[in-house]
N, C-alpha and C positions, 0 to 999 in steps of 0.2 A: 514878507513870508508868501510862499506858492500857495497853499491849501487856503489860504484868506483872500486872493486874488478875484476881483469879480469879473467875470466875462459876459454877462448877461448884459444887453444894451438896449435902449431905445432908439440905437442909431441906427441906419440900414443894415438888413440882413442878406445874406447868400440865398437869392434867387435859383441857381446852379453850382455846384459845387465844384471849384478848381485844384481839386485834392482827394485822396482817396487814401484807406491804410490798405499795405498789402502784408498778409501774415508770411512767417516761412516757419521753419525749424532752427531752433537754437539748440546749439551742444554746450554745456557747460564745460569749460575745458577740465581737461581728466577727469571727465565724467561722461557714462553712455546714456542721462535722462534727459531725454529732448524737454524742451521749452517751445512754448508760442511766444515768436519773436514777432514785434511790429514796427511797417517799416512807415513815415508819412512820405506822399508824394504830393509835392505841391507844386502847380503850374508855375515857372520859373519867371516870367516876365510881368504876372499880373499880382506883382505887389512889390511895395519899398518896404516895408515892415511887416513883419510877422509875429504873432505871440500864439502861443498855443500850451495848455495843459492835457495831460491823460491821470484819470483819477478812480481808483477802484472804486465800485459803488456798493463790494458787499459790506453788510453791516458791520459784520467783525470781522474786517479790515480796518474799515474808514466809516465808522457810526457818522449819522448826521449831527451836525455843531460840534464836528470834534475838534480839539485841541493839538497843535503841534507837541507832541512829546518827544525825545531822543530816540527813545528805543519801540518807540510806535511803528506798526507798519505801514499806519497813513502818512504815507511820507511824499507827494508827489512833485513830480518834476515840471516847474517850467521854462521852457525854455522861447528865447526871443531872439528873431534871426535880423537885422536890420541893414537891407540895401539901397537906405538913402540916398547914399553918395557914390552909385553905383550906375553903370549906361546899361540901356536895354542891349542886348548882345541880339543883332539882325539873325532874324529868321526864327529863333528861339520860339517865337508866341505863334508861329504858322506852323512848327512841327509838331506843339505842345510838348514841349523837352519839361521835366518835371525836376523840382528840386528833392532831392533824396535825403530822408534824416533819420536814419535808424534808433528809434526814439524811447523802443518798452521792450520789455522781455515779461511773459505770460507769470511772474513768482513773485512772492515776498520772501524777506527774511525773517525768520522766528527764532526767540530764544536769543544767549548772549554767548560770548570766547567760543569754546569749544563744544556747546551744546547748542549750535545755530544749525536751522534746517534749512531748507528752500523748499517753500509749500507753492503749488501748481497754482495759479488762478485761473486754468482753462473753464469754461461754461461762467464765469463770472460775468456782471455787467460793471462796462467803465462809462466813462462819459471823456469824450473830448470836447476842446473846449477852444475855440478859436478866434481871433482877432485879426484883422488884416487893413493895413494902409496902402491903398491904390488909387490910379488915378480917380476915381469917382467918390474918395471919401473912404472913412472905416466902415466896417463890414464886419459881422460880429456874427457867433452861431453857436450852439452847442448841440451836441450829438450823443445819442449811447448808440451802444452796438456790445456785441459777446464774444469773447475771446475763444476761438476757435483751437479744438483740442488738438496737438502738434500729431498726434497720431494718425488722424486726417486727413492734414496736408499732403502727403505722398503717396495717398492711397491709389487716386485717380490721375489722370491726363489733364480732370477737370477739378482742380483742389477747390474745396470754399474759398468766396471770398469774405471778406469784412462788409456787414451794410449798415450804413449808418442811417438811423433814426434820427428826425427832427425832435428835440426836446421842446425847445418852445412854440412849435405847431400844434404839438398833443397837448401842451399843457393849457396853451393859451386860446386855441382855438378848435380843440376836438378832433384834429386832423391829424391821421396818420399819413406823414408824409416819410418815405427811406429812399434810400440815394445807394445804387447796387453798381459797381466795377465792370464796365464788359469786357474785361478780359477773356472770358470763358468763351470755346468755342459755341456759342448759343445766338439762336434769331428770334429768341421769345424766351421769355421768364415766365415761369408759373409761381402766382405769388398767394399762400396761402393763411389764412389767419388761424390760428392753436388759439384753444382755450386750454390752458394749463391748471393742474388738477394739484391741490397741497403735496400727493405722493409724486409728482415731477412727471407725470403722464400727461400724455397731451388729444384734442379732437379736434380734428380739422370743422372747424365752422363757415367755413367760406374759400373759396379758390377766384382767382380773375389772372388770364391769360394776358403778358403784356407784351407785345411786339418789340424787338430791337430796333430802330428805324436805321433806315441805311445814312448811313455817314453818322452814325451818333457817336458824340464823343466818348471820354473815358469815365464818362460815369453816367448814368441813365437816373431820373429823378420819376421817383412812381407814387402816385397818388393812391393808398388803400381805400378801397370805395366803399368797403362794408365799416359800419357802425358798430361799433363792440358795447354791449351792454355792461352791467357791472362784472370786475373779475380779474382773471390776473390771463395776461396772453402775450402771445409772442408771434413774431410774422417770419414766415418761411419760404427763402425763394430756391426755387429748381430751374438749373437752366435745363435748356429744349433746343433741340435741332433737327427738322423736318418733323416734328412731331413726337421726336425719342428724346428721351434723357439722356443727358451726356455726363452728368454730374450728380454729387450728391448734393443736400439742400443745406444751402447757408441761413444762419439764423438771427434773428436780433434780438437788442435786449430785451428784459420785460418790459410790461404795458402793463400797469394797471391801473382800471378805472373804479373809483368808489361810486357807490348806488347815494345820489343826491338826496339828500334829506328836505323834505316839503315843509315851505313856510311857517 
């Protein structure tokens, strides 16, 4: 069962990501209502076997310790791609060619039969779990992200990207490590830590500027330098070029830091 598969591992973890998620606008056939589609793009010649899962972390959709039920909206899909018997294609690694897998659309179905409705999940936090077998063994990782609204994806020439946040680094080492696609027309990312209140308003508590190095790959790893106290937070990443904004912010999944009790 996909929901119970374990992707957390004590084995080697990704140091730099050979993959990213590409959001796009998806239109349901026969409908004018847009949803956000998600396309996983993985560097083709870097794996022999790949498995991954996308799970909605909204507690109203997928509560913790949930059990699979036929009519439950919590029904993630596990994907396995096996290339163990194929040969590398010359030039693909140098070209950074990517396998593209159209893997998710941001909605779930509620109700039965003629009472069904499609509930948009824009703004929900998701968990991407990945394991890959390659030349250096098996590597695994888990990354949270927030699904952007489809209404924002076509508004500018530099639409929002998916910011992946390393779940294990945050939970095990108290580090905020994010991965940002470099597909925007930016030479710098302005990275802000936002304190999110109960009414979903937010306050900027710190900002750092991260230049994109010349020759940077398709994904930039960024360590957020601000240490957050207890509270609920989000990371906002805004593209800049020549000191000017080139697009709207892209937001990470939410981070919750609990106040540790004294012994």
